C-alpha positions as a Markdown table, in Angstrom:
| # | Residue | x | y | z |
|---|---|---|---|---|
| 1 | Lys | -6.9 | -19.2 | -0.4 |
| 2 | Pro | -6.8 | -16.0 | -2.4 |
| 3 | His | -7.1 | -12.9 | -0.3 |
| 4 | Thr | -7.0 | -9.3 | -1.4 |
| 5 | Gly | -6.8 | -7.7 | 2.0 |
| 6 | Ala | -4.9 | -7.6 | 5.2 |
| 7 | His | -6.0 | -7.9 | 8.8 |
| 8 | Val | -5.3 | -6.0 | 12.0 |
| 9 | Tyr | -6.2 | -7.9 | 15.2 |
| 10 | Phe | -6.6 | -6.2 | 18.6 |
| 11 | Arg | -5.4 | -7.1 | 22.1 |
| 12 | Ile | -8.2 | -8.4 | 24.2 |
| 13 | Pro | -8.7 | -6.0 | 27.2 |
| 14 | Asp | -8.1 | -7.5 | 30.7 |
| 15 | Lys | -11.7 | -6.6 | 31.6 |
| 16 | Pro | -14.6 | -6.1 | 29.2 |
| 17 | Ile | -15.3 | -2.5 | 28.2 |
| 18 | Pro | -18.9 | -1.4 | 28.4 |
| 19 | Ala | -20.2 | -0.6 | 24.9 |
| 20 | Arg | -21.4 | 2.8 | 26.2 |
| 21 | Asn | -17.8 | 3.8 | 26.9 |
| 22 | Val | -16.9 | 4.3 | 23.2 |
| 23 | Arg | -13.8 | 6.3 | 23.8 |
| 24 | Ala | -12.2 | 3.4 | 25.8 |
| 25 | Phe | -12.1 | 1.2 | 22.7 |
| 26 | Pro | -9.0 | 1.2 | 20.4 |
| 27 | Ala | -8.8 | 4.1 | 17.9 |
| 28 | Ile | -8.8 | 3.5 | 14.2 |
| 29 | Tyr | -6.8 | 6.0 | 12.2 |
| 30 | Ala | -6.9 | 7.4 | 8.7 |
| 31 | Val | -4.0 | 6.0 | 6.7 |
| 32 | Ala | -3.8 | 9.0 | 4.4 |
| 33 | Asp | -5.3 | 12.4 | 3.6 |
| 34 | Gly | -8.6 | 12.1 | 1.8 |
| 35 | Tyr | -12.3 | 12.2 | 2.3 |
| 36 | Val | -14.9 | 9.7 | 3.6 |
| 37 | Ser | -16.6 | 8.2 | 0.5 |
| 38 | Arg | -18.7 | 5.5 | 2.2 |
| 39 | Ile | -20.0 | 4.5 | 5.7 |
| 40 | Asp | -21.4 | 1.1 | 6.5 |
| 41 | Glu | -23.3 | 1.2 | 9.8 |
| 42 | Tyr | -24.4 | -2.4 | 9.9 |
| 43 | Phe | -23.5 | -4.9 | 7.2 |
| 44 | Lys | -24.3 | -8.7 | 7.3 |
| 45 | Leu | -21.4 | -10.9 | 6.3 |
| 46 | Arg | -21.7 | -14.4 | 4.9 |
| 47 | Pro | -22.1 | -17.1 | 7.5 |
| 48 | Ile | -18.9 | -18.7 | 8.8 |
| 49 | Phe | -18.3 | -21.5 | 11.3 |
| 50 | Asn | -17.8 | -20.2 | 14.8 |
| 51 | Arg | -15.8 | -22.6 | 17.0 |
| 52 | Ala | -17.0 | -21.0 | 20.2 |
| 53 | Leu | -20.6 | -21.7 | 19.3 |
| 54 | Gly | -20.0 | -24.9 | 17.3 |
| 55 | Lys | -22.2 | -23.6 | 14.4 |
| 56 | Arg | -22.3 | -21.3 | 11.4 |
| 57 | Ile | -23.3 | -17.8 | 12.1 |
| 58 | Ala | -23.5 | -14.5 | 10.2 |
| 59 | Asn | -21.6 | -11.7 | 11.8 |
| 60 | His | -22.4 | -8.0 | 11.3 |
| 61 | Arg | -19.6 | -5.5 | 10.6 |
| 62 | Tyr | -19.4 | -1.8 | 10.2 |
| 63 | Gly | -17.0 | 0.2 | 8.1 |
| 64 | Val | -15.4 | 3.4 | 6.7 |
| 65 | Thr | -14.1 | 3.9 | 3.2 |
| 66 | Leu | -11.6 | 6.8 | 2.5 |
| 67 | Ala | -10.9 | 8.1 | -1.0 |
| 68 | Ile | -7.1 | 8.6 | -0.9 |
| 69 | Ala | -6.0 | 8.8 | -4.5 |
| 70 | Arg | -7.2 | 8.9 | -8.1 |
| 71 | Lys | -6.5 | 6.4 | -10.9 |
| 72 | Asp | -7.7 | 6.9 | -14.5 |
| 73 | Gly | -10.1 | 9.7 | -13.2 |
| 74 | Ala | -11.8 | 7.5 | -10.6 |
| 75 | Ala | -11.3 | 7.5 | -6.8 |
| 76 | Val | -9.1 | 4.8 | -5.3 |
| 77 | Asn | -10.5 | 4.0 | -1.8 |
| 78 | Phe | -8.9 | 2.5 | 1.3 |
| 79 | His | -11.7 | 0.3 | 2.8 |
| 80 | Tyr | -11.8 | -0.5 | 6.5 |
| 81 | Ser | -14.2 | -3.5 | 7.1 |
| 82 | Ile | -14.4 | -3.3 | 11.0 |
| 83 | Glu | -15.4 | -6.8 | 12.1 |
| 84 | Pro | -16.2 | -7.5 | 15.8 |
| 85 | Met | -17.3 | -11.0 | 14.8 |
| 86 | Ile | -20.7 | -10.8 | 16.5 |
| 87 | Asp | -24.3 | -9.9 | 15.6 |
| 88 | Pro | -25.3 | -7.2 | 18.2 |
| 89 | Gly | -28.9 | -7.6 | 17.1 |
| 90 | Asp | -29.4 | -3.8 | 16.7 |
| 91 | Pro | -28.7 | -2.0 | 13.4 |
| 92 | Asp | -27.9 | 1.2 | 15.4 |
| 93 | Phe | -25.4 | -0.5 | 17.7 |
| 94 | Tyr | -22.2 | 0.4 | 15.8 |
| 95 | Lys | -23.2 | 4.0 | 15.0 |
| 96 | Pro | -21.4 | 5.6 | 18.0 |
| 97 | Phe | -18.2 | 3.8 | 17.0 |
| 98 | Ile | -18.1 | 5.6 | 13.6 |
| 99 | Leu | -16.6 | 9.1 | 14.2 |
| 100 | Val | -16.8 | 10.5 | 10.7 |
| 101 | Lys | -19.5 | 11.4 | 8.2 |
| 102 | Arg | -19.8 | 10.7 | 4.5 |
| 103 | Gly | -18.0 | 13.5 | 2.5 |
| 104 | Gln | -15.9 | 14.6 | 5.5 |
| 105 | Arg | -12.3 | 15.5 | 4.8 |
| 106 | Val | -9.7 | 13.7 | 6.9 |
| 107 | Lys | -5.9 | 13.9 | 7.5 |
| 108 | Lys | -3.5 | 11.1 | 7.9 |
| 109 | Gly | -3.6 | 10.1 | 11.6 |
| 110 | Asp | -7.2 | 11.4 | 12.3 |
| 111 | Val | -9.3 | 9.0 | 14.5 |
| 112 | Ile | -12.1 | 7.9 | 12.2 |
| 113 | Ala | -13.7 | 5.1 | 14.2 |
| 114 | Arg | -13.3 | 3.0 | 17.3 |
| 115 | Met | -12.9 | -0.8 | 17.3 |
| 116 | Tyr | -15.7 | -2.4 | 19.3 |
| 117 | Ile | -14.4 | -5.5 | 21.1 |
| 118 | Pro | -17.1 | -7.8 | 22.4 |
| 119 | Pro | -17.0 | -8.8 | 26.1 |
| 120 | Arg | -16.9 | -12.6 | 25.4 |
| 121 | Arg | -13.3 | -13.6 | 25.0 |
| 122 | Glu | -14.0 | -16.3 | 22.5 |
| 123 | Phe | -15.5 | -13.7 | 20.1 |
| 124 | Ala | -13.0 | -11.0 | 21.0 |
| 125 | Gln | -10.0 | -13.1 | 20.0 |
| 126 | Asn | -11.1 | -12.8 | 16.3 |
| 127 | Thr | -12.1 | -9.2 | 16.3 |
| 128 | His | -10.2 | -7.5 | 13.5 |
| 129 | Ile | -10.2 | -4.9 | 10.7 |
| 130 | His | -10.0 | -6.3 | 7.2 |
| 131 | Phe | -8.7 | -3.6 | 4.9 |
| 132 | Asn | -8.1 | -3.4 | 1.2 |
| 133 | Leu | -7.9 | -0.9 | -1.7 |
| 134 | Met | -10.9 | -0.5 | -4.0 |
| 135 | Asp | -10.8 | 1.0 | -7.4 |
| 136 | Thr | -14.3 | 2.6 | -7.6 |
| 137 | Gly | -14.2 | 2.9 | -11.3 |
| 138 | Lys | -14.6 | -0.9 | -11.5 |
| 139 | Arg | -15.7 | -1.6 | -7.8 |
| 140 | Gln | -12.7 | -4.0 | -7.7 |
| 141 | Phe | -11.1 | -5.1 | -4.4 |
| 142 | Met | -7.3 | -4.7 | -4.7 |
| 143 | Ala | -4.4 | -5.6 | -2.4 |
| 144 | Pro | -3.6 | -2.8 | 0.1 |
| 145 | Thr | 0.0 | -2.4 | -1.1 |
| 146 | Ile | 0.6 | 1.1 | 0.4 |
| 147 | Phe | 2.9 | -0.1 | 3.2 |
| 148 | Gly | 6.7 | -0.6 | 3.0 |
| 149 | Asp | 8.4 | -3.9 | 3.9 |
| 150 | Lys | 9.0 | -2.8 | 7.6 |
| 151 | Ile | 5.3 | -2.3 | 8.2 |
| 152 | Val | 4.3 | -5.4 | 6.3 |
| 153 | Gly | 6.7 | -7.4 | 8.5 |
| 154 | Arg | 5.2 | -6.0 | 11.6 |
| 155 | Phe | 1.7 | -6.9 | 10.4 |
| 156 | His | 2.9 | -10.4 | 9.6 |
| 157 | Arg | 4.4 | -10.9 | 13.0 |
| 158 | Val | 1.0 | -10.4 | 14.5 |
| 159 | Trp | -1.3 | -12.2 | 12.0 |
| 160 | Gly | 1.2 | -14.6 | 10.5 |
| 161 | Lys | 0.1 | -17.4 | 12.9 |
| 162 | Arg | -3.4 | -17.1 | 11.6 |
| 163 | Gly | -2.7 | -16.9 | 7.8 |
| 164 | Leu | -2.8 | -20.3 | 6.2 |
| 165 | Asp | -3.5 | -21.4 | 2.6 |
| 166 | Gly | -4.4 | -25.0 | 3.4 |
| 167 | Glu | -1.3 | -26.2 | 5.4 |
| 168 | Thr | 1.0 | -23.5 | 3.9 |
| 169 | Arg | 1.7 | -20.3 | 5.9 |
| 170 | Ile | 1.0 | -17.2 | 3.9 |
| 171 | Pro | 4.3 | -15.2 | 3.6 |
| 172 | Pro | 4.6 | -11.5 | 4.7 |
| 173 | Cys | 2.6 | -9.6 | 2.0 |
| 174 | Met | -0.4 | -7.4 | 1.4 |
| 175 | Gly | -2.0 | -9.6 | -1.1 |
| 176 | Tyr | -1.8 | -13.4 | -1.8 |
| 177 | Arg | -2.7 | -15.4 | -4.9 |
| 178 | Leu | -4.0 | -12.3 | -6.7 |
| 179 | Ser | -5.8 | -12.2 | -10.0 |
| 180 | Gly | -4.7 | -9.4 | -12.4 |
| 181 | Pro | -7.6 | -7.0 | -11.5 |
| 182 | Glu | -6.7 | -7.4 | -7.7 |
| 183 | Asn | -3.2 | -6.2 | -8.4 |
| 184 | Pro | -3.2 | -2.4 | -8.0 |
| 185 | Phe | 0.0 | -2.0 | -10.1 |
| 186 | Gly | -1.7 | -3.5 | -13.2 |
| 187 | Thr | 1.2 | -6.0 | -13.7 |
| 188 | Gly | -1.1 | -9.1 | -13.9 |
| 189 | Ala | -1.7 | -12.0 | -11.5 |
| 190 | Lys | 0.8 | -12.4 | -8.7 |
| 191 | Lys | 1.4 | -15.0 | -6.1 |
| 192 | Gln | 2.1 | -12.3 | -3.5 |
| 193 | Leu | 2.6 | -8.5 | -3.3 |
């Protein structure tokens, strides 16, 4: 299916980490210099089928968006949708995992958040960050094509076994079956970037 983003999955800890021990969770880094243009503290996603529970559920994510460039006078954002694949039932639960504030300047490599990994293994195995570029002039999600072939290959080695379009494996890329507006280079629709 068409997908404008990429995913980073996390190794499941040998033992569950208590949620109060925020610094023990994996760090999430700024990919470039910029400033924090948006924070999502608790955002409900559309319901999806959860095999562990045998039913459709709506997960709640948190997120950080960094303005990292400008295009036609508008900010271009790198959006981190941080998805633990659970509903913690508390709109304040993820707040300690967000380490930056809206408007804050960041440098490439700064820790901006921590990845909460739920204690139940069947949920933890799907914990990931979905990331994409977003042209705020049009509020359009775009493929996150800021990485070279070497990094894209490393991503694919990790998530390649998960990425399917029907029965077809999605090739190493940062965007698949993109429409013209989803292509950040403005060169029209592409099968992959």
